[in-house]
C-alpha positions in Angstrom: 81.8 80.4 105.9 82.8 83.9 105.4 85.0 83.6 108.6 86.7 80.5 107.6 87.5 82.5 103.8 89.1 84.8 106.1 90.7 82.9 108.0 91.9 80.9 105.4 92.7 84.4 103.6 95.4 84.9 107.4 96.8 81.4 106.7 98.2 81.6 103.1 101.0 84.0 103.4 103.7 81.5 104.4 105.5 84.4 107.2 102.4 84.0 108.4 102.2 80.2 109.6 106.5 80.8 110.0 105.2 82.7 113.3 102.3 81.1 114.3 104.2 77.8 114.6 107.1 79.4 116.2 104.8 80.6 118.8 104.0 77.3 119.5 105.8 76.1 122.7 106.3 79.8 124.3 105.4 83.3 123.5 107.5 85.8 121.8 108.3 89.3 121.4 108.9 91.0 118.3 112.0 91.0 118.7 112.6 87.3 119.4 110.8 86.7 116.3 113.3 88.9 113.9 115.9 86.9 115.5 114.5 83.5 114.4 113.3 84.9 110.7 114.6 86.6 108.3 111.9 89.5 108.6 112.0 93.0 109.4 110.6 94.7 112.6 107.9 96.2 110.6 106.3 92.9 108.8 106.6 90.7 111.7 104.7 93.7 113.2 102.4 93.8 110.4 102.0 90.0 110.1 101.3 89.9 114.2 98.3 92.8 113.9 96.9 90.3 111.4 97.4 87.1 113.0 95.7 88.6 116.8 93.1 90.8 114.8 92.2 87.2 113.3 92.0 85.5 116.8 95.1 83.0 116.9 97.4 85.8 118.6 96.9 87.6 121.8 99.9 89.8 122.9 100.6 90.6 126.9 102.7 93.7 128.0 105.8 92.7 130.1 107.6 95.9 130.3 108.3 97.5 127.6 107.5 94.6 125.0 104.5 92.5 123.9 105.0 88.7 124.6 102.4 87.4 121.9 101.0 84.2 122.4 98.9 81.7 120.3 95.4 81.6 121.3 92.9 78.6 121.6 92.4 79.0 118.2 95.7 79.9 117.3 96.8 76.1 119.1 93.8 73.9 117.2 95.0 76.0 114.3 98.4 74.5 115.1 97.7 71.5 115.9 95.4 70.5 112.6 98.2 71.9 110.4 100.6 70.1 111.9 98.7 66.8 111.7 97.8 67.7 108.0 101.8 68.3 107.4 102.5 65.1 109.5 104.9 66.8 112.1 
């Protein structure tokens, strides 16, 4: 139950949900996420760190960039949330 509370706390921030849904279809680096949102680099990095630490994301280094993508937990979460809101 404690892990569920932590996960729901992470998911309660709209910006983090926006990032999860942007990563639904393909991996993105921070610069890609900046171009799709009005968030700063530092804010995106902070949210990516929180989502990664919670197990929703992982990152893979591609040259000087890190591409972030959904883990299985992240994929299941986005799928469940999509079904809940009907998208």
